[in-house]
N, C-alpha and C positions, 0 to 999 in steps of 0.2 A: 893228638889230632889225629881227628879222623877225615881222609881222603875220600872224597867223590870224585868220579869221572862223571860229568853232568854239562847238561846244554846251557849257553849264556845266549839270550834272546837279541838279536840287532835288528835293523830295515827298521820300515816305516809300517803304519796302521794297515793291516790285511796284508802286508809285503814282508813276510817275517825270513830271516835266516839264522843260523845259529852256529856258534865255537862249539866244538868239544872242549874242555878245560878239565884239568885238575885242578881242584879246589876244597879249601877247608870245607867241611860240612856244617859249619857255624857261618861261613860269610854268604852274603846277600845273592841273589840268583845272577845280577848282571855286576856284581860285587869283585872283590880281591880275588885274583887265582894264582896259581902256583905256576903253570905253564899251558900254553894253548897245545892241543893236540890235534886238532882239525876242523873242519867246517860241514855243514850240514844245510843244504835250500830243499826246502819241503816243497817248494811250486814247481812243477814240473815244465822242462824246458821245453821247445816246438816240439822234439820229439816225443814228448812224454816219457822224459828220464829224469829222473830224482837224483842231485849230485849230492854225493858224500867222500869228501877226501878227508884221508886221516892219515896219521903217521903209528903204524902198525908196529913198529918197536918198541917206540914211547908208550905207546897203551898197555903193551906186554909188561914193559918194566912196572908202570905205576898198579896194573894187578898184582905180580907179583911182589911187590914192597906191600901190600895189602889195602889198595884203594877198593872201592867198592863201585862199580859201575850204576849210576840211578835205572830205574826202568826203563825208561826209551833209549838210552846208550845202550845198554844190553840188548835189546831189540834190535837196534841198527846192527852194532857187533855181532850178531847172530847171525844177520842177513848176510853182513861181508866174510863170515867163516872165520873170526878171531876166537869168539866166543861160541859154547855148545848152545842150542837154542833154547831160550828161557820158558819153562812150562807154563801151558795156558790155566789162568785161575778159574776155578770153576765155583767159587763162593760166591754168586751173585743173587743169592737168594733176594736180598734185602733190596734188590734193585726190581724185583716183580711185585706185581698186583699181588692182593694178601691172598686171594683164592687158589691164584695159581700155586704159591708157595706152599699152602697148606695141603692141596694135592700130591706134593712132591713128597712131601715127609710119611 
């Protein structure tokens, strides 16, 4: 069983908030999970701060036993200095117009 640390979406239309959960990789996004590890609210509060609450000890435990964080969770954990920074992807040539992609080659 491959365990992933990922986001589980809650909230209304245009007002999402997420739980950070450890879940089986085969389970649906909002389906069954093993443990709740934290919360993430991407909508800024009045002072402009986005809220991230998590249990760092449990996240470190799950990573130590082989859980793989999703791309967005890895980015969030890097912002909070739990994981090292995720390298940026440079292979975006498929999204460039054809004439620009040919010039780069």
